[in-house]
C-alpha positions as CSV (number, residue, x, y, z in Angstrom):
1,T,192.5,215.8,113.5
2,T,191.3,217.4,116.8
3,A,187.7,216.2,116.2
4,R,189.0,212.7,115.6
5,L,191.0,212.7,118.8
6,S,188.1,213.8,121.0
7,L,185.8,211.1,119.4
8,M,188.3,208.4,120.1
9,A,188.8,209.5,123.7
10,S,185.0,209.3,124.3
11,L,184.9,205.7,123.1
12,V,187.1,204.6,126.1
13,A,188.7,201.8,124.1
14,Y,185.7,199.4,123.8
15,D,186.4,196.2,122.0
16,D,183.7,194.5,119.8
17,S,185.7,191.5,118.7
18,D,185.0,188.0,120.0
19,S,188.5,186.7,119.4
20,E,190.8,186.2,122.4
21,A,193.8,185.7,120.2
22,E,194.3,189.4,119.6
23,T,197.9,190.5,120.3
24,E,198.6,193.2,122.9
25,P,199.1,196.6,121.2
26,A,202.4,198.3,121.6
27,V,202.2,201.1,124.2
28,S,204.6,204.1,124.5
29,F,204.5,207.4,126.2
30,N,205.2,210.7,124.5
31,D,206.5,213.9,126.0
32,A,203.0,215.2,126.9
33,G,202.3,212.2,129.0
34,Q,199.8,210.7,126.7
35,V,199.5,207.1,125.8
36,K,199.6,206.1,122.2
37,D,199.2,202.7,120.5
38,T,200.2,201.2,117.1
39,S,197.6,203.3,115.4
40,G,199.3,206.4,116.7
41,V,196.1,207.8,118.3
42,P,196.9,209.7,121.5
43,K,194.7,209.1,124.7
44,P,194.3,211.6,127.5
45,P,195.9,210.9,130.9
46,G,193.8,208.8,133.4
47,Q,192.9,206.2,130.8
48,E,196.1,204.1,131.0
49,D,194.4,201.4,133.2
50,F,191.8,200.8,130.5
51,S,194.4,200.6,127.7
52,S,196.5,198.0,129.6
53,G,193.8,195.3,129.2
54,V,190.8,194.6,127.0
55,L,187.5,193.8,128.5
56,D,186.0,190.5,127.3
57,V,182.2,190.7,127.3
58,T,180.3,187.4,127.7
59,K,176.9,186.4,128.9
60,E,178.2,186.0,132.5
61,G,179.4,189.6,132.6
62,A,182.5,191.6,132.0
63,Q,185.8,190.0,133.1
64,P,189.4,191.0,132.4
65,S,191.0,189.0,129.7
66,K,194.0,186.8,130.1
67,H,196.3,189.0,128.2
68,G,195.5,192.1,130.4
69,S,197.0,193.0,133.7
70,C,195.0,191.4,136.5
71,E,196.2,193.6,139.3
72,D,195.5,196.8,137.4
73,S,192.0,195.7,136.4
74,R,191.1,194.6,140.0
75,S,192.2,197.9,141.4
76,H,189.9,199.8,139.1
77,C,186.8,197.6,138.5
78,L,184.0,198.9,136.4
79,P,180.4,198.5,137.3
80,L,179.2,195.2,135.9
81,A,177.6,196.0,132.6
82,R,176.2,194.2,129.6
83,L,177.4,195.5,126.2
84,G,175.0,195.1,123.4
85,R,175.9,194.2,119.8
86,S,175.0,197.1,117.5
87,D,176.2,198.4,114.1
88,L,179.6,200.0,114.0
89,G,178.1,203.3,113.2
90,S,175.7,203.3,116.2
91,C,176.1,205.7,119.1
92,P,178.1,204.3,122.1
93,S,175.3,205.3,124.4
94,Q,173.0,202.9,122.6
95,R,175.5,200.1,122.7
96,L,175.9,200.3,126.5
97,Q,173.2,198.4,128.4
98,W,173.3,198.7,132.2
99,P,172.3,195.7,134.3
100,R,168.8,195.0,135.7
101,K,167.9,195.6,139.4
102,E,168.7,192.0,140.2
103,P,172.1,191.4,138.5
104,E,172.7,187.9,137.2
105,V,175.8,187.3,139.3
106,T,176.6,185.0,142.1
107,F,178.9,185.7,145.0
108,P,181.6,183.2,146.0
109,T,181.4,181.5,149.4
110,S,184.8,183.1,150.4
111,R,185.2,186.8,150.9
112,P,186.8,188.4,147.8
113,S,190.2,189.9,148.1
114,Y,189.0,193.2,146.7
115,S,186.0,195.3,147.3
116,S,182.9,195.2,145.1
117,L,181.0,198.2,143.8
118,W,177.7,196.5,144.7
119,T,178.5,196.5,148.4
120,T,181.1,199.2,148.9
121,H,178.7,202.1,148.9
122,A,175.7,200.3,150.5
123,P,174.8,200.6,154.2
124,A,176.2,198.0,156.6
125,S,172.8,196.4,157.2
126,H,172.0,196.2,153.5
127,T,172.4,192.9,151.7
128,P,172.2,192.7,147.9
129,L,169.3,190.8,146.6
130,A,171.6,188.4,144.6
131,A,173.7,187.7,147.7
132,S,170.6,187.0,149.9
133,H,169.3,184.7,147.2
134,F,172.6,182.8,147.1
135,K,172.7,182.4,150.9
136,Q,169.4,180.5,150.9
137,V,171.0,177.8,148.8
138,K,173.0,175.6,151.2
139,L,174.1,172.2,150.3
140,P,176.1,170.9,153.3
141,W,175.4,167.3,152.4
142,R,176.7,167.6,148.9
143,S,180.0,168.4,147.3
144,P,180.6,172.1,146.7
145,K,179.7,173.3,143.3
146,S,180.3,176.4,141.4
147,S,178.0,179.4,141.7
148,F,177.1,179.0,138.0
149,H,175.8,175.5,138.6
150,V,173.9,176.5,141.7
151,Q,172.2,179.2,139.8
152,N,171.2,176.9,137.0
153,E,169.8,174.3,139.4
154,S,167.7,177.0,141.2
155,E,166.4,178.2,137.9
156,T,165.5,174.6,136.9
157,T,163.8,173.7,140.1
158,D,161.7,176.9,139.9
159,K,160.3,175.7,136.6
160,N,159.6,172.3,138.0
161,G,157.4,173.5,140.9
162,N,160.2,174.3,143.4
163,S,161.1,170.6,143.8
164,F,164.4,171.5,145.4
165,Q,162.8,173.7,148.0
166,K,160.2,171.0,148.8
167,K,162.9,168.4,149.3
168,R,164.9,170.8,151.4
169,C,161.9,171.5,153.6
170,E,161.3,167.8,154.0
171,D,164.9,167.2,155.1
172,C,164.6,170.1,157.7
173,V,161.3,168.9,159.3
174,I,162.0,167.9,162.9
175,P,159.3,165.6,164.4
176,Y,157.6,166.9,167.5
177,T,158.8,165.3,170.8
178,P,156.5,165.5,173.8
179,K,157.7,167.4,176.8
180,R,157.8,164.4,179.1
181,L,159.8,162.4,176.5
182,R,162.3,165.3,176.2
183,Q,162.8,165.3,179.9
184,L,163.2,161.5,180.0
185,Q,165.9,161.8,177.2
186,A,167.6,164.5,179.3
187,V,167.6,162.2,182.3
188,S,169.0,159.3,180.3
189,T,171.7,161.6,178.9
190,E,172.7,162.6,182.4
191,T,172.7,159.0,183.5
192,A,175.0,158.0,180.7
193,K,177.5,160.7,181.8
194,S,177.3,159.6,185.5
195,K,180.5,158.1,186.8
196,D,178.8,155.5,188.9
197,V,178.3,152.3,186.9
198,E,175.2,150.5,188.1
199,P,174.4,146.8,187.4
200,E,172.3,146.3,184.3
201,G,169.0,144.6,184.5
202,T,168.3,141.2,183.0
203,P,166.0,140.9,179.9
204,A,162.3,140.5,180.5
205,G,161.3,137.0,181.4
206,C,164.8,135.9,182.5
207,A,165.8,135.1,186.0
208,P,167.5,138.1,187.6
209,A,170.9,137.9,189.1
210,P,171.3,137.5,192.9
211,L,171.3,140.8,194.8
212,R,174.7,142.0,195.9
213,V,173.6,142.5,199.5
214,A,175.6,144.8,201.7
215,P,176.5,143.8,205.2
216,V,173.7,142.6,207.4
217,A,173.5,146.0,209.1
218,S,174.8,149.3,207.8
219,D,177.6,150.8,209.8
220,F,175.6,154.1,209.8
221,I,172.4,152.4,211.0
222,Q,174.0,150.1,213.6
223,P,174.1,152.7,216.5
224,Y,170.4,153.4,216.2
225,L,169.2,149.8,216.3
226,S,169.7,149.2,220.1
227,S,168.4,152.7,221.1
228,H,164.9,154.0,221.3
229,Y,163.7,156.0,218.3
230,K,164.4,159.7,218.7
231,E,162.1,162.5,217.6
232,T,162.2,163.0,213.9
233,T,164.0,166.2,212.8
234,V,163.2,168.2,209.7
235,P,165.6,167.4,206.8
236,T,167.1,170.3,205.1
237,K,170.0,169.0,202.9
238,M,170.3,166.5,200.1
239,L,172.4,163.5,200.9
240,F,172.3,161.4,197.7
241,Y,171.0,162.0,194.2
242,L,170.1,158.5,192.8
243,R,170.0,158.4,189.0
244,G,169.3,155.4,186.9
245,H,165.6,155.2,186.0
246,K,164.6,156.3,182.5
247,G,161.0,156.9,183.4
248,P,158.8,158.3,186.2
249,V,159.4,156.7,189.6
250,N,155.9,155.7,190.8
251,S,156.7,154.6,194.4
252,I,159.6,154.1,196.8
253,Q,159.8,152.1,200.0
254,W,162.5,151.4,202.6
255,C,163.1,147.8,203.6
256,P,160.8,147.0,206.6
257,V,163.5,145.1,208.4
258,R,165.4,147.5,210.7
259,S,168.8,145.9,210.2
260,K,168.4,146.0,206.4
261,S,166.7,149.4,206.2
262,H,169.6,150.9,204.3
263,M,168.0,149.3,201.1
264,L,165.5,151.3,199.2
265,L,163.0,149.9,196.6
266,S,161.9,152.1,193.6
267,T,159.4,151.2,190.9
268,S,159.3,153.0,187.5
269,M,157.4,153.3,184.3
270,D,160.6,152.2,182.5
271,K,159.5,148.5,183.1
272,T,162.0,148.0,185.9
273,F,162.3,148.2,189.7
274,K,165.6,148.8,191.5
275,V,167.2,148.2,194.9
276,W,169.5,150.9,196.1
277,N,171.9,151.3,199.0
278,A,170.5,154.7,199.9
279,V,172.3,155.2,203.2
280,D,176.0,154.3,202.8
281,S,177.0,154.7,199.1
282,G,173.9,155.8,197.2
283,R,174.5,153.1,194.5
284,C,172.2,150.7,192.8
285,L,172.5,147.2,194.1
286,Q,170.4,145.5,191.4
287,T,168.0,146.3,188.5
288,Y,165.1,143.9,187.8
289,S,163.6,143.8,184.3
290,L,160.9,141.1,184.8
291,H,158.0,143.0,183.2
292,S,157.4,143.9,179.6
293,E,155.3,147.0,180.5
294,A,155.5,149.7,183.2
295,V,155.9,148.6,186.8
296,R,153.2,150.5,188.7
297,A,153.4,148.7,192.1
298,A,156.1,146.8,194.1
299,R,156.3,146.0,197.8
300,W,158.9,144.5,200.1
301,S,157.8,141.4,201.9
302,P,157.6,141.7,205.7
303,C,160.7,139.5,206.0
304,G,162.8,141.8,203.8
305,R,164.1,139.0,201.5
306,R,161.5,139.2,198.7
307,I,159.9,141.8,196.5
308,L,156.4,141.5,195.1
309,S,155.9,143.4,191.8
310,G,153.0,144.0,189.4
311,G,152.8,145.9,186.2
312,F,150.8,147.0,183.2
313,D,151.6,143.6,181.5
314,F,149.1,141.8,183.8
315,A,152.0,139.9,185.4
316,L,152.7,139.3,189.1
317,H,156.2,138.2,190.3
318,L,157.6,137.4,193.7
319,T,161.4,137.6,193.5
320,D,163.9,136.2,196.1
321,L,166.7,138.8,196.4
322,E,169.4,136.4,197.7
323,T,169.1,133.7,195.0
324,G,167.4,135.7,192.2
325,T,164.7,133.1,191.6
326,Q,161.0,133.8,191.2
327,L,159.1,132.1,194.0
328,F,155.7,133.0,192.6
329,T,154.4,134.0,189.1
330,G,150.8,134.9,188.4
331,K,148.7,136.4,185.6
332,S,146.0,138.9,186.4
333,D,143.2,139.8,184.1
334,F,143.8,143.5,184.6
335,R,146.6,146.0,184.8
336,V,148.0,146.1,188.3
337,T,148.3,149.4,190.1
338,A,148.1,148.5,193.9
339,L,149.7,145.7,195.9
340,K,149.6,145.1,199.7
341,F,150.7,142.2,201.9
342,H,148.4,141.0,204.7
343,P,149.9,142.3,208.0
344,K,149.5,138.9,209.7
345,D,149.5,136.2,207.0
346,H,152.4,137.1,204.8
347,S,151.6,134.5,202.2
348,I,148.5,136.4,201.1
349,F,148.4,139.7,199.3
350,L,145.8,142.0,197.8
351,C,145.9,143.1,194.2
352,G,144.0,145.9,192.5
353,G,144.1,147.8,189.3
354,F,142.1,148.7,186.2
355,S,139.2,146.6,187.1
356,S,135.9,146.7,189.1
357,E,137.2,144.1,191.6
358,M,140.2,143.4,193.8
359,K,141.7,139.9,194.4
360,A,143.4,138.2,197.2
361,W,146.2,135.8,196.1
362,D,147.7,133.0,198.0
363,I,151.4,132.6,197.2
364,R,151.5,129.0,198.4
365,T,148.9,127.8,196.0
366,G,149.3,130.5,193.3
367,K,145.5,131.0,193.2
368,V,142.9,133.7,194.0
369,V,141.3,133.0,197.3
370,R,138.9,136.0,197.6
371,R,137.3,138.6,195.4
372,Y,136.0,142.1,196.3
373,K,133.8,143.7,193.7
374,A,132.2,147.1,193.5
375,T,130.7,149.4,190.9
376,I,134.0,151.1,190.1
377,Q,136.5,151.2,187.2
378,Q,139.9,151.4,188.9
379,T,141.4,150.8,192.3
380,L,143.9,153.5,193.2
381,D,145.3,152.3,196.6
382,I,144.8,149.7,199.3
383,L,145.3,150.2,203.0
384,F,145.0,147.5,205.8
385,L,143.6,148.6,209.2
386,G,144.6,147.1,212.5
387,E,145.5,143.5,212.3
388,G,144.2,143.0,208.8
389,C,140.6,142.1,209.5
390,E,139.5,145.3,207.6
391,F,141.0,147.2,204.7
392,L,140.2,150.4,202.7
393,S,140.2,150.8,199.0
394,S,140.4,154.1,197.1
395,T,138.7,154.3,193.7
396,D,138.6,156.7,190.8
397,A,134.8,157.4,191.2
398,S,134.3,161.2,191.3
399,T,130.8,161.8,190.0
400,R,128.1,163.6,191.8
401,D,126.6,160.3,193.2
402,S,130.0,158.8,194.0
403,A,129.8,159.3,197.8
404,D,129.4,155.5,198.2
405,R,132.4,154.6,196.0
406,T,135.3,157.0,196.6
407,I,136.6,155.2,199.8
408,I,135.2,151.9,200.7
409,A,135.8,149.8,203.9
410,W,135.8,146.1,203.4
411,D,135.7,143.0,205.7
412,F,138.7,140.9,204.6
413,R,137.3,137.5,205.5
414,T,133.7,137.8,204.2
415,S,134.4,140.2,201.3
416,A,131.5,142.4,202.5
417,R,131.4,146.2,202.4
418,I,131.4,147.6,205.9
419,S,131.0,151.3,205.0
420,N,130.7,153.2,201.8
421,Q,129.8,156.6,203.3
422,I,133.3,157.8,204.2
423,Y,134.4,160.6,201.8
424,H,131.6,162.8,200.5
425,E,133.5,165.4,198.4
426,R,133.8,165.2,194.6
427,Y,137.5,164.4,194.5
428,T,139.4,161.1,194.1
429,C,142.0,160.0,196.6
430,P,145.1,158.6,194.9
431,S,146.9,157.4,198.0
432,L,146.1,156.3,201.6
433,A,148.4,156.2,204.7
434,L,148.0,155.0,208.3
435,H,149.2,156.9,211.3
436,P,151.8,154.8,213.3
437,K,150.4,155.5,216.7
438,E,146.9,157.0,216.6
439,P,143.8,155.3,215.2
440,V,143.5,157.6,212.2
441,F,144.4,157.4,208.5
442,L,145.3,160.0,205.9
443,A,143.9,160.3,202.3
444,Q,145.6,162.4,199.6
445,S,142.8,164.3,197.8
446,N,142.8,165.7,194.3
447,G,141.3,168.8,196.0
448,N,144.9,169.8,196.8
449,Y,144.8,168.8,200.5
450,V,145.4,165.8,202.8
451,A,142.3,164.7,204.7
452,L,142.2,163.1,208.1
453,F,139.8,160.2,208.9
454,S,139.1,158.0,211.9
455,A,140.4,154.4,211.4
456,V,137.5,152.9,213.3
457,W,133.8,152.7,212.3
458,P,132.1,154.9,211.2
459,Y,135.3,156.3,209.7
460,R,134.4,160.0,209.9
461,M,136.4,162.7,208.3
462,S,137.9,165.5,210.5
463,R,136.4,168.9,209.6
464,R,138.8,170.9,211.7
465,R,142.2,169.6,210.5
466,R,143.4,169.3,206.9
467,Y,146.8,169.7,205.4
468,A,146.7,172.1,202.4
469,G,149.2,174.1,200.4
470,H,150.4,171.6,197.8
471,K,149.1,170.5,194.4
472,V,148.0,167.1,193.2
473,E,146.5,167.8,189.8
474,G,145.7,164.2,188.9
475,Y,149.1,162.8,189.8
476,S,149.4,159.8,192.2
477,V,151.1,161.9,194.9
478,G,151.8,160.0,198.0
479,C,151.7,161.1,201.7
480,E,153.1,159.5,204.9
481,C,153.7,160.1,208.6
482,S,157.1,159.9,210.3
483,P,157.8,156.8,212.4
484,G,157.1,158.8,215.6
485,G,153.9,160.3,214.2
486,E,154.8,163.9,214.8
487,L,155.4,164.9,211.2
488,L,153.5,164.4,208.0
489,V,155.2,164.6,204.6
490,T,153.6,164.9,201.1
491,G,154.8,165.6,197.6
492,S,153.4,168.1,195.2
493,A,152.7,168.3,191.5
494,D,155.0,171.3,191.2
495,G,158.0,169.3,192.5
496,R,158.0,170.6,196.1
497,V,158.2,168.5,199.2
498,L,156.0,169.8,202.1
499,I,156.4,168.7,205.7
500,Y,153.6,169.5,208.3
501,T,153.3,169.3,212.0
502,F,150.7,166.6,212.6
503,R,149.0,168.1,215.6
504,T,148.6,171.7,214.4
505,A,148.6,171.1,210.6
506,S,151.0,174.0,210.3
507,R,153.8,173.8,207.7
508,A,157.2,173.0,209.2
509,C,159.4,173.0,206.1
510,T,159.2,173.2,202.3
511,L,161.9,171.6,200.1
512,Q,162.4,172.5,196.5
513,G,163.0,168.9,195.7
514,H,162.4,168.2,192.0
515,A,161.7,169.9,188.7
516,E,158.8,167.5,187.9
517,A,156.0,166.3,190.1
518,C,157.1,164.7,193.3
519,L,155.2,161.4,193.6
520,G,156.8,159.4,196.5
521,T,157.8,160.5,200.0
522,T,158.8,158.3,202.8
523,F,160.7,158.7,206.1
524,H,163.4,156.2,207.1
525,P,162.1,153.7,209.7
526,V,165.3,153.9,211.9
527,L,167.2,157.1,211.2
528,P,165.5,160.1,212.7
529,S,166.0,162.7,209.9
530,V,166.4,160.7,206.6
531,L,163.8,161.3,204.0
532,A,163.5,159.7,200.5
533,T,161.6,161.4,197.6
534,S,160.9,160.4,194.0
535,S,159.6,162.4,191.0
536,W,157.9,162.0,187.6
537,G,161.3,162.9,186.0
538,G,162.9,159.6,187.1
539,E,164.8,161.1,190.1
540,V,165.3,159.7,193.6
541,K,166.7,161.9,196.3
542,I,167.8,161.2,199.8
543,W,167.5,164.1,202.3
544,H,168.8,164.5,205.9
């Protein structure tokens, strides 16, 4: 009898029956504290929890049966084990099969209410292999499924060449977005959040709405109209931050009429050009969407009531701001990058771009009246000298034998070249500017400096004075002198705005203006300390 009791105690009440309809055995306690069932076999203390419920063994693992006590079984969980089917006479040690290194279990998405033996004794940084495998399977776009179905699907896809993983990788692939496009998207997002609502542009090819013109003279500009121009002071603070363009702003220009100089014109690669009230309110007065491609050049007419624009769509438009009508429409045979009105005859303008020739158009007839051809590929900028009898053109020629093509002086009437030996260095000059009082002009060089030239024949370059310290790096960075001629301002490819003293070429001030390349810089024609700048990121800022 004693040998039989010890043998039964070592078996730990394993059940080999597959039936779940077995009735719960009667349990009673004797005086010695032992548990006995209907068979009358006593069990030692400490095994009461196992006798209160029978373990059902299935392929998914051991789980407490419905007729057992759930609370007792959860408080004393056994290690997950797989019990083999052997003969009744076999040894219990042979019938017990411990799980493999990677248990065939799945963990629920929610944290269990009781601790698990797989994670209780493991270090904090350790993650079971089964748990890490389960975390990789995420189906946020599908309805939640049981862990058993997820495991079966993962096993099926592994056999089919990891089709699920391939599909998941395809869904997670994010297309590459260029840096400039990301910045333009950020600018457009900020523009959408802006509180100021600007007028929307009309579709391409439609007549724009009339300009909502402010008073004839700005209240802020009025006191300066009757007085003499004061000496330009160096701006240090930002007055307005004009947002609205969704592409790089190529150029900016104040209205040339002093009484209407509160209006600022900006051209952009987003196929539009805008007119701003950049002195009083900083708001956009009108947006013009006349072009189907980028607008590279636009200029105020000398009367201040019209705007001439040209773009990459080969189109030329002269727009009346008060009525919104197009007074002139032309079609060029090249992409337009430079436009300039004749300083005396305002009905004639010069047009240059991606071509080996420049053309002079007459607005009254809508035809080309003169052609200027050279062995070049592109015209970068045009600058009239004096009263318009001569003009300069800057080209993209930068080869070793390009000393006769970088800057060319032309006779406007005869279309003859006056001089082609002006700039002898192997750099292109993206922009040209004329000094307001002295007979000299400035040329922005891709050698990261501004060169000074004589504006009369033989147009020699000054070897003693140059304005360096900024970066150009292939951008069309502009430069300009103040109305009084005592300061020179230029942008930079790193976003800075540099102001120099014209006489000494020493740097007077540096403004950390933009995050992208600063392309346009221009002083106000009336106010002594107002400066406008534009950048490749689509920003326009007003400084004072």
